[in-house]
Structure formats: structure tokens, C-alpha cells
C-alpha positions, -999 to +999 in steps of 0.1 A: +428-733+364+446-747+394+421-733+419+393-748+399+410-782+397+417-783+435+383-770+445+362-793+423+363-824+445+351-804+475+324-788+454+311-821+441+312-836+476+293-807+491+267-807+463+262-845+466+257-841+504+231-814+498+213-836+473+213-864+498+199-841+525+230-843+547+234-806+553+256-811+584+281-830+562+280-803+535+287-775+561+314-796+577+330-802+543+331-764+536+345-755+570+370-784+570+383-775+535+386-738+546+404-747+578+428-771+561+437-745+535+446-720+563+464-745+585+486-759+557+503-725+555+521-731+588+542-761+578+548-746+544+561-714+561+583-735+584+597-755+554+604-725+532+638-708+534+623-672+536+590-658+546+563-677+527+539-648+527+565-620+528+558-608+493+520-610+495+501-578+490+485-561+521+452-565+504+456-603+504+467-603+540+436-584+550+415-608+530+430-638+548+424-621+582+388-614+573+383-650+562+397-663+595+375-640+615+343-649+596+351-686+599+357-683+636+324-664+641+305-689+620+319-719+639+312-702+673+276-696+660+272-733+652+285-743+686+265-717+706+231-723+690+215-690+701+177-689+699+174-651+697+166-638+662+166-604+646+136-606+623+142-640+605+180-639+609+199-653+639+224-630+655+255-650+644+243-650+608+237-613+610+272-608+624+287-628+596+268-608+570+280-575+586+316-588+588+316-598+551+301-565+540+326-546+563+355-566+549+345-560+513+342-523+521+376-522+538+392-540+509+375-516+484+390-485+502+424-500+510+433-506+473 
């Protein structure tokens, strides 16, 4: 319930931006929200007396690492603007798809 309540404003903002045709704003909102959620862990870790993520399962740590890598590749793809396509898919989008499928496979076998 907490995850739904905290994600709902970003979801509404993104859907409103898409309805208005502001796709750049919608993509920026998704990336900004994701980046903020990852960056906020550093001050929380510094403020906590022990290790904030010390008790986290290895599966969750791998999931976090996969999210960071996919986000970095996606942002680099937006900045690079490659014109080469593989069929109808650009190289960075294909790499993101492969990374997500690979991360899902890795998480399936790690459990």
C-alpha cells in the first residue's frame, strides 16, 4: 500500500504528460523519480547507525544493481542519439531489452 501511495503522484504526472503530448516530460519524470529513489539511499545510509542495506537479501541487491545499469544505459542512449537501427529497434533499446531479460534470468536462477 505504501509503494502505491508514494508512486501514484508520479504515475498521474506521467500519464498527464503523455495525454498532453509532452513525451520528454514523461520520460524525464520516470528517470528523475528512479534516480531520486536510488540517490536518497546514500543520506539514509549515512544517517543510520548500522548498515542500511546490510540485512537485504542478495536477490534485492542484484535487482538494484540491474536497475542502476539499465537506467545508465537508457540515459546514455538518450544522450547519444544513435541513428543505427537493428530492424526497427535502435541499438540502445535493444541493449536495454537484453539487459532486462538477462537480469530477469539471473534473478530466476539465483533464488
